[in-house]
C-alpha positions in Angstrom: 97.8 122.3 89.6 95.2 119.9 90.2 95.1 117.0 92.5 92.8 114.0 93.1 92.9 113.2 96.3 91.5 109.9 97.9 91.1 108.8 101.1 92.2 104.8 101.5 92.8 102.2 104.0 96.1 101.6 101.9 97.6 102.4 98.6 100.7 100.8 96.9 102.8 102.1 93.7 104.5 99.5 92.0 107.0 100.2 88.9 109.3 97.7 86.9 107.9 95.1 89.4 109.3 96.5 92.4 107.0 98.4 95.1 108.7 102.0 95.4 106.1 103.2 97.7 103.7 101.9 100.4 101.3 103.8 102.9 98.6 102.3 105.3 95.7 104.4 106.2 96.1 108.0 104.8 95.7 109.8 101.2 96.3 108.8 97.7 97.0 112.2 95.6 97.5 112.0 92.1 99.0 115.3 90.8 98.5 116.9 87.5 101.1 119.8 86.8 99.8 122.6 84.4 101.9 124.8 81.7 101.6 128.0 83.7 102.0 126.5 87.3 104.4 127.6 89.8 106.4 126.8 92.9 103.9 129.2 94.9 101.0 126.9 93.8 102.9 123.5 94.8 103.4 125.3 98.0 99.6 126.0 98.1 98.0 122.8 97.2 100.5 120.9 99.5 99.4 123.1 102.5 96.0 122.1 101.3 95.9 118.3 101.2 98.0 118.4 104.6 95.1 119.5 106.3 91.9 118.9 104.3 89.5 117.6 106.8 88.6 114.7 105.2 88.7 111.8 108.2 86.1 111.3 110.7 86.6 112.3 114.4 85.1 110.8 117.5 81.7 112.2 116.8 82.1 110.0 113.1 82.0 114.1 111.6 84.8 114.9 109.0 86.8 116.6 111.0 90.3 115.3 111.0 93.2 115.7 108.3 95.7 113.3 107.2 98.3 115.1 109.5 96.1 114.6 112.8 95.2 111.0 112.2 99.2 110.6 111.6 98.3 109.1 108.0 100.6 108.7 105.1 100.3 110.3 101.8 101.1 108.4 98.3 101.9 111.0 95.4 101.7 110.0 92.1 102.4 112.1 89.4 99.8 112.0 86.8 100.0 114.5 83.6 96.3 113.3 82.5 94.3 115.0 85.5 95.2 118.0 82.9 93.2 116.3 80.0 90.6 118.3 77.9 88.1 115.8 76.5 85.2 118.0 75.6 85.7 117.8 72.0 86.0 114.6 70.0 86.9 111.2 71.3 91.1 111.8 72.1 91.5 113.8 75.1 93.6 116.7 74.6 97.1 117.4 77.4 98.0 121.0 75.9 97.3 122.3 79.1 99.8 119.8 81.0 103.4 121.0 81.7 106.3 119.2 79.9 108.1 116.6 81.9 110.8 118.9 81.8 108.8 121.7 83.7 106.9 119.8 85.8 109.2 117.4 87.3 110.8 120.4 89.4 107.3 121.4 90.2 106.4 118.0 91.2 109.5 117.5 93.5 108.6 121.2 95.2 105.2 119.7 96.3 106.7 117.1 97.7 109.2 118.8 99.4 106.1 121.3 100.8 104.0 118.1 101.7 107.6 117.2 104.0 107.4 120.7 105.3 104.1 120.0 106.3 105.1 117.0 108.7 103.3 114.1 106.8 105.2 110.9 106.0 105.0 110.9 102.3 105.9 108.0 99.4 105.7 108.1 96.0 105.8 106.7 92.7 108.4 107.1 89.9 107.8 110.4 88.1 107.0 109.6 84.6 107.2 105.9 84.6 104.3 103.7 83.6 103.3 102.3 87.0 100.6 100.1 88.7 98.8 101.9 91.3 96.7 99.7 94.1 94.7 100.7 96.8 91.9 100.4 99.0 89.7 103.3 98.9 87.6 104.3 102.3 84.5 105.9 102.6 84.6 106.4 99.7 85.9 109.5 100.0 87.3 111.5 96.8 88.1 115.4 95.8 89.7 117.4 93.2 91.7 120.2 93.8 92.8 123.1 91.7 95.2 125.3 92.6 93.7 129.2 92.3 94.3 131.0 89.6 96.6 134.5 89.7 99.1 135.6 92.0 97.0 135.9 95.3 96.7 132.3 97.0 95.5 132.3 100.7 
C-alpha cells in the first residue's frame, strides 16, 4: 500500500455535485492499493498515519500526531499512486490492485483508522472526485507499507 499524506487546514471531496466528506485541520490521505497488499498492510498503514508526528507542538517542533490535535482524516482512494512512469510517456498501472481486490482492503484501512480513534471522512471508492484542500506547511509524505511478512 502507498499513501500520500498531506497536512491540511481543511479538505473536502465532491462526487456528482455532492460533498461526500469534509474535515477541518487534519490529514488528507490518498491511498493506493497494490496487487499483493493484505489486511495486515492496511492495519500497519492506518497505525502509521494516525500516529505520524507532523503537527507542531508548543515549541514549534513536529511532535504531535493527528490524534494528539484531534484532527480529522480525509481518505481518498487513488490507484494512480501505484503508477510506474519510468518508461515512455504513459504510466503503467500493473502494480495496482483491481477494484475488486482493492475495495475490501480500502475498507479494512478505514476500519483500522477508526480503531485508532481518529475522525474519518472519505471520498467515494472508484468514483471520479473533485478534491479540494488547503495545504498547511506544506507537509507532504509518501508512505509505503513494508514488504514481507514482519511489519512493525
